[in-house]
C-alpha positions as CSV (number, residue, x, y, z in Angstrom):
1,M,-8.9,73.7,-27.3
2,A,-7.6,70.5,-26.1
3,T,-5.7,67.5,-27.7
4,V,-7.8,64.5,-26.5
5,I,-6.2,60.9,-26.5
6,F,-9.5,58.9,-27.1
7,Y,-9.2,55.1,-26.6
8,E,-12.2,53.5,-28.6
9,K,-13.4,50.2,-29.8
10,P,-12.7,50.8,-33.7
11,G,-16.3,50.8,-35.7
12,C,-18.3,51.7,-32.6
13,A,-20.8,54.3,-33.8
14,G,-21.2,55.8,-30.4
15,N,-17.3,56.4,-30.1
16,A,-17.8,58.0,-33.5
17,R,-20.5,60.5,-32.4
18,Q,-18.2,61.2,-29.2
19,K,-15.5,62.2,-31.4
20,R,-17.3,64.4,-33.7
21,L,-18.8,66.3,-30.6
22,L,-15.1,66.7,-29.6
23,T,-13.9,68.0,-32.9
24,D,-17.0,70.1,-33.4
25,A,-16.0,71.9,-30.2
26,G,-12.5,72.5,-31.5
27,H,-10.6,69.8,-30.2
28,E,-8.0,67.6,-31.6
29,V,-8.7,64.1,-31.0
30,E,-5.9,61.3,-31.3
31,P,-8.0,58.1,-31.6
32,R,-6.4,54.9,-30.1
33,D,-7.6,51.3,-30.2
34,L,-8.9,50.5,-26.7
35,L,-8.9,46.7,-27.5
36,S,-5.2,46.4,-28.7
37,E,-3.4,48.7,-26.3
38,P,-1.2,46.9,-23.9
39,W,-2.8,47.8,-20.7
40,T,-1.0,47.3,-17.4
41,P,-2.7,48.0,-14.0
42,Q,-0.7,51.4,-13.9
43,S,-1.6,52.4,-17.1
44,L,-5.3,51.8,-16.9
45,R,-6.1,52.5,-13.0
46,P,-6.0,56.3,-13.5
47,F,-8.7,56.5,-15.9
48,F,-11.1,55.4,-13.3
49,G,-10.4,58.0,-10.6
50,D,-12.6,57.8,-7.6
51,R,-15.5,55.9,-9.2
52,P,-16.8,52.8,-7.9
53,V,-15.3,49.6,-9.3
54,A,-18.4,48.5,-10.9
55,D,-18.5,51.9,-12.9
56,W,-15.3,50.7,-14.6
57,F,-17.0,48.3,-16.5
58,N,-19.2,48.4,-19.9
59,K,-22.4,47.6,-19.0
60,A,-23.0,46.8,-22.8
61,A,-20.5,44.2,-22.9
62,P,-22.1,40.9,-23.7
63,S,-20.5,38.9,-20.7
64,V,-22.2,41.8,-18.6
65,K,-25.6,42.1,-20.3
66,S,-26.1,38.3,-19.8
67,G,-25.2,38.3,-16.2
68,E,-22.0,36.1,-16.6
69,I,-19.8,38.8,-15.3
70,D,-21.2,40.9,-12.3
71,P,-19.2,44.3,-12.0
72,G,-20.5,44.7,-8.6
73,S,-18.6,41.7,-7.4
74,F,-15.0,42.7,-8.0
75,D,-12.6,44.4,-5.9
76,E,-10.1,47.1,-7.4
77,A,-7.3,44.4,-8.2
78,S,-9.4,41.6,-9.7
79,A,-11.4,44.2,-11.8
80,L,-8.2,45.6,-13.2
81,R,-7.0,42.0,-13.9
82,A,-10.5,41.2,-15.7
83,L,-10.5,44.5,-17.7
84,I,-6.9,43.9,-19.0
85,A,-7.7,40.4,-19.8
86,T,-10.8,41.3,-21.7
87,P,-10.7,45.1,-22.8
88,L,-14.2,44.8,-24.1
89,L,-15.1,45.0,-20.5
90,I,-13.6,48.4,-20.1
91,R,-16.2,51.3,-20.1
92,R,-15.3,53.5,-22.8
93,P,-14.3,55.7,-24.1
94,L,-11.2,56.3,-22.0
95,M,-10.0,60.0,-22.5
96,Q,-6.9,61.8,-21.6
97,V,-6.0,65.3,-21.9
98,G,-2.6,66.2,-20.4
99,E,-2.4,64.4,-17.0
100,R,-6.0,64.2,-16.4
101,R,-8.1,60.8,-17.5
102,E,-11.3,60.1,-17.4
103,T,-13.7,57.0,-18.4
104,G,-17.1,57.1,-20.3
105,F,-18.5,60.0,-22.0
106,E,-20.7,61.9,-19.4
107,P,-21.6,65.0,-21.6
108,A,-22.0,67.4,-18.3
109,L,-18.5,66.3,-17.2
110,V,-16.7,66.7,-20.6
111,E,-18.5,70.0,-20.9
112,A,-17.1,71.4,-17.6
113,W,-13.7,69.5,-18.0
114,I,-12.9,70.6,-21.9
115,G,-16.2,72.2,-23.2
116,L,-18.4,70.8,-26.1
117,A,-19.6,72.9,-28.7
118,E,-23.6,72.1,-28.2
119,P,-25.6,70.8,-25.2
120,V,-25.9,67.2,-25.3
121,E,-28.9,65.5,-23.6
122,G,-28.7,62.0,-21.9
123,S,-26.3,59.3,-22.4
124,I,-24.5,58.8,-25.5
125,E,-22.4,55.9,-24.2
126,G,-22.5,52.6,-25.8
127,C,-22.1,51.4,-29.4
128,P,-25.7,51.5,-31.1
129,R,-26.1,49.0,-33.9
130,Q,-26.6,50.7,-37.3
């Protein structure tokens, strides 16, 4: 099983469910606070791989939902500046196993990458209100 460094928004119910899915599959989860991490362009950029820049953003962030911020209007450099200045805009979780890094919790991707104990239908990203 894998050791997963898991950058989360503390208190997010969605991130709690994602961590539970990982631990149920036998993975060791090392939670980190996404919002207080001292991000740099060099430390953040690898999590996004070849995803389009708009997919780097948390679509549930208040300023994105309100239309104040349009993720599609950023180039790579300006997106990194915005995400580092306001980490709540970062799509979460950020996960690292070894040298591989990923953003978001896409069940099929996580299953193929490190495995999950049970099938998960649909999206489980976001932080549902309790």
